[in-house]
MARRO-826436 format. One record per residue: x, y, z of N, C-alpha, C in turn; residue in three letters. Coordinates in steps of 0.05 Angstrom, whole numbers, m for minus. Layout:
<recs>
> n_X;n_Y;n_Z;ca_X;ca_Y;ca_Z;c_X;c_Y;c_Z;residu
> X;Y;Z;X;Y;Z;X;Y;Z;ala
...
</recs>
This chain:
<recs>
> n_X;n_Y;n_Z;ca_X;ca_Y;ca_Z;c_X;c_Y;c_Z;residu
> 127;258;929;104;240;926;89;248;901;met
> 85;274;897;70;282;873;85;275;847;arg
> 111;277;848;127;269;825;124;239;819;arg
> 124;224;841;121;195;838;94;188;826;ser
> 73;202;835;46;197;824;44;206;795;leu
> 56;229;789;56;239;762;71;220;744;ala
> 94;210;753;109;191;737;93;165;733;phe
> 81;155;754;65;131;752;41;135;733;leu
> 28;157;735;5;164;717;15;164;688;phe
> 38;178;683;49;180;656;56;152;646;ser
> 68;135;663;75;108;654;51;92;647;leu
> 30;93;664;5;79;658;m7;89;632;val
> m8;115;628;m20;127;604;m4;118;580;leu
> 22;120;581;40;112;558;35;83;552;phe
> 34;65;572;29;37;568;2;32;555;thr
> m18;45;565;m45;42;554;m47;51;525;ala
> m34;74;519;m35;84;491;m19;66;473;leu
> 3;55;483;19;36;467;3;11;461;gly
> m11;1;481;m27;m23;477;m50;m17;458;ala
> m61;7;459;m83;14;441;m72;15;412;ala
> m48;25;409;m36;26;382;m32;m2;371;gly
> m23;m21;388;m20;m48;378;m47;m61;373;phe
> m67;m54;389;m94;m65;385;m106;m57;359;ala
> m97;m34;347;m108;m25;322;m98;m40;298;gln
> m78;m57;301;m68;m73;279;m90;m91;269;ala
> m94;m92;243;m115;m108;231;m104;m129;214;lys
> m121;m147;205;m112;m167;186;m129;m164;161;ser
> m120;m176;140;m134;m175;114;m150;m200;111;leu
> m176;m198;114;m194;m221;111;m207;m221;83;ala
> m216;m244;75;m231;m245;49;m259;m235;55;thr
> m267;m215;38;m294;m203;41;m309;m206;15;thr
> m334;m197;15;m350;m196;m9;m351;m168;m21;thr
> m337;m149;m7;m336;m121;m15;m318;m117;m40;asn
> m330;m111;m63;m315;m106;m87;m309;m76;m88;lys
> m284;m70;m95;m275;m43;m97;m280;m33;m126;val
> m288;m8;m128;m290;6;m153;m263;18;m159;val
> m249;7;m180;m222;16;m187;m225;40;m205;val
> m224;64;m191;m229;89;m206;m209;111;m198;asp
> m189;104;m182;m169;123;m174;m177;140;m150;gly
> m199;133;m137;m210;147;m114;m215;127;m92;val
> m204;131;m68;m209;113;m46;m232;125;m30;val
> m254;111;m29;m278;121;m15;m279;107;13;asn
> m291;121;32;m294;109;59;m308;82;58;pro
> m297;62;72;m309;36;73;m303;18;49;gly
> m290;29;30;m285;13;5;m264;m9;10;glu
> m244;m4;27;m223;m23;33;m226;m34;61;tyr
> m221;m60;65;m223;m72;91;m199;m67;108;ser
> m176;m60;96;m151;m55;110;m140;m28;102;phe
> m132;m12;121;m118;13;115;m98;19;136;ser
> m77;32;127;m56;40;146;m45;68;137;gln
> m46;87;154;m37;114;148;m8;118;158;asn
> 8;129;141;35;137;148;37;167;143;phe
> 58;179;151;61;208;147;62;215;117;glu
> 40;226;107;39;234;79;31;213;59;gly
> 26;189;68;18;167;50;0;147;65;leu
> m20;137;50;m38;116;61;m37;92;43;ala
> m38;68;56;m38;43;42;m65;29;47;leu
> m77;18;27;m103;5;29;m102;m22;16;tyr
> m118;m41;27;m119;m68;15;m147;m79;20;ala
> m156;m95;0;m182;m109;3;m179;m135;m13;asn
> m192;m156;m3;m189;m182;m15;m216;m196;m17;arg
> m222;m205;m41;m246;m221;m45;m237;m248;m55;thr
> m256;m266;m60;m248;m293;m70;m234;m292;m97;ala
> m241;m271;m113;m229;m270;m140;m213;m245;m146;asp
> m206;m229;m125;m191;m204;m130;m175;m196;m106;ala
> m152;m184;m111;m136;m171;m90;m134;m142;m99;leu
> m145;m124;m83;m144;m96;m89;m124;m82;m72;tyr
> m107;m66;m84;m87;m50;m69;m90;m21;m78;leu
> m85;m3;m59;m86;26;m66;m65;40;m49;ala
> m54;61;m60;m36;78;m45;m43;107;m52;val
> m44;124;m32;m50;152;m37;m29;169;m22;ala
> m15;185;m38;7;200;m27;5;230;m31;gly
> 15;245;m12;16;274;m14;38;282;m33;asp
> 33;279;m59;52;285;m79;38;290;m106;thr
> 49;306;m123;39;309;m150;57;292;m169;ala
> 74;276;m157;93;258;m171;82;230;m172;gly
> 100;210;m170;93;182;m173;87;170;m145;trp
> 71;148;m146;66;132;m122;69;102;m131;val
> 74;85;m112;77;57;m118;69;39;m94;ser
> 61;15;m101;56;m5;m81;67;m31;m92;val
> 80;m47;m75;91;m73;m84;83;m95;m65;gly
> 85;m120;m75;78;m143;m59;99;m165;m64;val
> 101;m183;m44;119;m206;m47;145;m203;m32;gly
> 151;m180;m21;176;m176;m6;173;m151;11;ser
> 189;m149;32;190;m125;49;212;m106;40;leu
> 224;m111;17;243;m93;5;239;m94;m25;lys
> 251;m75;m39;248;m74;m68;256;m100;m82;met
> 279;m111;m74;290;m135;m86;270;m158;m82;asp
> 260;m169;m104;242;m191;m102;212;m184;m102;gly
> 206;m158;m100;178;m149;m100;167;m145;m128;ala
> 142;m149;m131;128;m141;m155;116;m114;m149;thr
> 124;m93;m164;117;m66;m157;99;m54;m179;ile
> 79;m39;m169;60;m25;m187;64;4;m182;phe
> 73;18;m203;81;46;m200;68;63;m222;ile
> 61;88;m215;49;105;m235;48;134;m226;gly
> 40;150;m245;37;179;m241;17;189;m262;phe
> 7;213;m258;m10;226;m277;7;247;m290;val
> 11;245;m316;28;263;m331;17;292;m331;gly
> 34;310;m340;26;339;m342;2;342;m361;ser
> 0;324;m380;m22;325;m400;m47;311;m389;asn
> m46;300;m365;m69;287;m353;m70;257;m359;gly
> m51;247;m375;m51;219;m383;m37;202;m361;lys
> m50;180;m354;m40;162;m333;m17;146;m344;val
> 5;145;m329;28;129;m335;30;107;m314;gln
> 29;82;m321;29;60;m302;47;37;m312;phe
> 62;25;m294;79;3;m301;80;m18;m278;lys
> 76;m43;m285;83;m64;m265;113;m68;m269;pro
> 127;m70;m246;156;m73;m247;166;m95;m228;gln
> 189;m106;m234;201;m126;m217;224;m113;m202;ala
> 223;m115;m175;245;m104;m159;270;m120;m163;gly
> 292;m107;m168;318;m120;m172;339;m104;m158;ser
> 349;m114;m135;368;m99;m119;354;m74;m109;gly
> 367;m51;m114;356;m25;m105;343;m11;m129;his
> 334;m26;m149;322;m14;m173;298;m32;m181;ser
> 288;m26;m204;266;m42;m215;268;m42;m245;his
> 255;m63;m257;255;m66;m286;228;m77;m295;lys
> 224;m77;m321;198;m87;m332;194;m117;m323;asp
> 169;m124;m319;163;m152;m311;158;m169;m336;val
> 158;m195;m332;151;m213;m353;121;m211;m359;ala
> 114;m220;m383;86;m217;m392;66;m232;m373;ala
> 74;m255;m362;56;m269;m344;51;m254;m318;asp
> 70;m239;m309;67;m222;m285;49;m199;m292;val
> 54;m186;m314;37;m163;m323;8;m172;m326;ala
> 4;m198;m334;m23;m208;m338;m39;m212;m312;ala
> m25;m210;m289;m39;m212;m263;m54;m186;m256;thr
> m49;m165;m271;m63;m139;m267;m90;m141;m281;val
> m111;m140;m266;m138;m141;m278;m146;m113;m287;val
> m142;m93;m270;m148;m65;m277;m132;m46;m258;ser
> m130;m21;m267;m118;m1;m250;m129;26;m257;tyr
> m126;45;m239;m135;73;m244;m119;91;m226;ala
> m115;115;m235;m101;135;m220;m115;162;m223;met
> m111;178;m202;m121;206;m201;m101;223;m187;lys
> m99;248;m196;m83;268;m182;m101;292;m178;glu
> m103;301;m153;m119;324;m147;m110;336;m121;ala
> m107;362;m120;m100;376;m96;m74;368;m84;gly
> m54;361;m100;m28;353;m90;m27;325;m79;gly
> m48;309;m85;m48;281;m76;m51;263;m100;lys
> m35;242;m101;m37;223;m123;m45;196;m112;thr
> m65;184;m125;m76;158;m116;m74;138;m138;thr
> m65;114;m131;m64;91;m150;m80;68;m138;leu
> m98;57;m154;m113;33;m146;m107;12;m167;glu
> m103;m13;m157;m97;m35;m176;m112;m60;m166;val
> m124;m74;m185;m138;m99;m180;m121;m121;m191;glu
> m115;m141;m175;m97;m163;m182;m111;m190;m180;leu
> m101;m210;m194;m109;m237;m190;m97;m247;m165;lys
> m113;m254;m144;m102;m260;m118;m84;m285;m117;pro
> m90;m305;m133;m74;m330;m132;m45;m325;m139;ala
> m39;m303;m153;m11;m297;m161;5;m286;m137;ala
> m9;m276;m116;4;m263;m94;m2;m274;m67;tyr
> m23;m290;m65;m31;m303;m40;m35;m333;m44;ile
> m19;m349;m31;m21;m378;m34;m33;m390;m9;thr
> m42;m415;m12;m55;m430;10;m35;m431;34;ala
> m44;m425;57;m28;m427;81;m10;m402;86;gly
> m10;m383;68;6;m359;72;m6;m343;95;gln
> 11;m333;113;1;m320;137;2;m289;135;ser
> 17;m278;116;18;m249;113;24;m241;84;ala
> 15;m217;78;20;m205;51;42;m184;56;leu
> 65;m190;45;87;m171;48;84;m149;28;gln
> 84;m124;37;80;m101;19;101;m80;23;thr
> 106;m65;2;123;m42;3;107;m19;m10;ile
> 115;6;m3;101;29;m14;121;52;m15;tyr
> 117;70;m34;136;92;m37;122;114;m53;ala
> 135;138;m53;126;160;m70;150;178;m76;met
> 147;192;m98;168;211;m106;155;237;m116;gly
> 172;257;m120;161;283;m126;159;288;m156;thr
> 171;271;m173;171;277;m201;152;259;m217;glu
> 145;268;m241;127;253;m259;145;236;m277;lys
> 157;216;m266;176;199;m281;179;173;m265;ser
> 186;151;m279;191;126;m267;219;123;m256;phe
> 237;142;m262;265;139;m256;274;151;m229;ile
> 265;175;m221;275;187;m196;271;170;m171;pro
> 289;174;m152;287;159;m126;263;170;m110;arg
> 256;154;m91;233;160;m73;241;181;m52;his
> 220;196;m44;224;215;m22;213;203;4;met
> 197;182;1;185;168;24;182;139;15;phe
> 188;120;34;184;92;28;180;77;54;arg
> 169;53;52;166;36;76;157;8;68;gly
> 154;m8;88;145;m36;84;126;m44;107;ala
> 108;m62;101;89;m71;120;81;m100;114;leu
> 82;m117;134;72;m144;131;43;m144;141;ser
> 24;m148;123;m4;m148;131;m13;m176;137;ile
> m21;m182;162;m30;m209;169;m55;m216;153;pro
> m55;m241;144;m78;m251;129;m96;m267;148;leu
> m122;m259;149;m141;m274;166;m149;m299;151;ala
> m154;m320;167;m161;m346;155;m190;m347;149;lys
</recs>
């Protein structure tokens, strides 16, 4: 009897925690909160955030800007991409802070399992960007023209994110993932 009660309690607890996890899913609504693009993610600055093991993804949307940020537990490169749930077809923003302290940033076009330089019109969708590396964590913030990535009637913003250990655009990632962020109407 006690085993049955313990099992039932465990099942109820597991179900409740699972439901709570799903209840935490948020959507990206248009706000009036403008982000300061300085390479530092401050509390309350982004309306959407999702933490993964060793990496956090942030997004904020205003009428005239789409802000994305990624902060990873690495002294190497970090990236965030939009437009696809895989590299192929995504517009990727990747960067690192060099050994000399100089920021290295590139907008890239995902092509198969790689990426290449984007066309000038895609690069022109970047309004501003900033990066910081401190304490083994690298953060990239980018401000984009929202109309280039969110169209009328679109229900979700497809994003990818990744990080690597080296200060280079070439090495493969040590961590990667994808997330479809629901867009609030």
